[in-house]
Steps between C-alpha positions, in 0.01 A plus 500: 500500500608751233781268390242223452293730279807584291588129475152442356546767236334800662650847459553638849715804420257753649457296816876464549550872432236597756642253752849650473363854510276443802668232712873530438526861378738366235396750235766394251373141505141624485592711198663201329178299522278794409711582193469140377126549503526848348689352204203269441222753570629859482153657491347297781357716777594262784858467376541876471339561841746257658796655319390846611490391862841332480661803339335725757651290781838524327474880483490502120215748470508559125478128420228463765299778335545350154359164609230668708376683190482173306320329787244778548407550135156341551407717797503201736426570866712207622611576858866432420486745210343767718775447759767530233341822376513649850860387547615645170314826560691551824839472328 
């Protein structure tokens, strides 16, 4: 289904990144897709939230914190952001 969306011109980088992070635990591949999106939208909250979670899973705390700060700049109470905050606080 995602391949069909891509074939029709839709950008599915975030979806592919989340899929690899959550279903295959292939964090390198997830990072590849997320970074493609980051290059297009470096200040986007969703992109930075995803990158923070990927880096956290990879044990790269400093990079996770950097992207967390970008993602939380609006004070959003998104559940994923709150979970990231708790995870980073415990490290």
